C-alpha positions in Angstrom: -152.7 87.4 -127.8 -150.2 84.6 -127.4 -147.4 87.2 -127.1 -149.3 88.9 -124.3 -149.6 85.6 -122.4 -145.9 84.9 -122.9 -145.1 88.4 -121.6 -147.4 87.8 -118.5 -145.8 84.4 -117.9 -142.3 85.8 -118.0 -143.3 88.7 -115.7 -144.8 86.2 -113.3 -141.5 84.2 -113.3 -139.5 87.4 -112.7 -141.8 88.4 -109.8 -141.5 84.9 -108.3 -137.7 84.9 -108.6 -137.4 88.4 -107.1 -139.8 87.4 -104.3 -137.6 84.4 -103.5 -134.5 86.6 -103.6 -136.1 89.1 -101.2 -137.2 86.3 -98.9 -133.6 84.9 -98.9 -132.2 88.4 -98.1 -134.7 88.7 -95.2 -133.7 85.4 -93.8 -130.0 86.4 -94.0 -130.7 89.7 -92.2 -132.6 87.8 -89.5 -129.8 85.3 -89.1 -127.2 88.1 -88.8 -129.2 90.0 -86.2 -129.8 86.8 -84.2 -126.0 86.1 -84.3 -125.3 89.6 -83.1 -127.9 89.3 -80.3 -126.4 85.9 -79.3 -122.9 87.5 -79.1 -124.2 90.4 -76.9 -126.1 88.0 -74.6 -123.0 85.8 -74.3 -120.9 88.8 -73.3 -123.5 90.0 -70.7 -123.7 86.5 -69.3 -120.0 86.3 -69.1 -119.8 89.6 -67.2 -122.6 88.7 -64.8 -121.1 85.4 -63.9 -117.7 86.9 -63.2 -119.1 89.8 -61.2 -121.2 87.6 -59.0 -118.1 86.4 -57.2 -117.1 89.8 -55.9 -120.7 90.6 -55.0 -120.9 87.5 -52.8 -117.6 88.3 -51.1 -118.5 92.0 -50.5 -121.9 90.9 -49.2 -120.3 88.5 -46.7 -117.8 91.1 -45.5 -120.5 93.7 -45.3 -122.7 91.9 -42.7 -122.5 93.0 -39.0 -120.6 90.0 -37.6 -116.9 89.4 -37.0 -115.1 88.7 -40.3 -111.4 88.3 -41.2 -109.4 91.5 -41.8 -111.9 93.7 -39.9 -109.2 95.0 -37.5 -106.6 95.5 -40.2 -106.1 99.0 -41.7 -105.6 97.3 -45.1 -108.6 95.0 -44.7 -110.5 96.6 -47.6 -107.6 96.1 -49.9 -107.3 92.5 -48.9 -111.0 91.9 -49.6 -110.8 93.7 -53.0 -107.6 91.7 -53.8 -109.4 88.4 -52.9 -112.3 89.4 -55.0 -110.2 90.2 -58.0 -108.2 87.0 -57.7 -111.3 84.8 -57.4 -113.1 86.6 -60.3 -109.9 86.1 -62.4 -109.7 82.4 -61.5 -113.4 82.0 -62.4 -112.9 83.9 -65.7 -109.9 81.7 -66.7 -111.6 78.5 -65.6 -114.7 79.3 -67.7 -112.5 80.2 -70.7 -110.7 76.9 -70.5 -114.0 75.0 -70.2 -115.1 76.8 -73.4 -118.2 78.3 -71.8 -117.5 81.7 -73.3 
């Protein structure tokens, strides 16, 4: 009978250690998925901040009032160029500030 209790005791220790091991693996998987989700959210935030600048510029040039470059045949290219330059400056500034 003593041998049976020893066997049960050792099995309980093994089950406890395996349970702890599986809990640790579950925590590791959750941490890895959280890290990947954070990286994805950081990229999406980065893209949305940089693309907000051209959206504002195109919105201002799209209203029905007199705006610069409206009489120029290359006005659209100027506006697109300004948007690209300002978005690039914003991207570089945020990178240097370590926001991304």
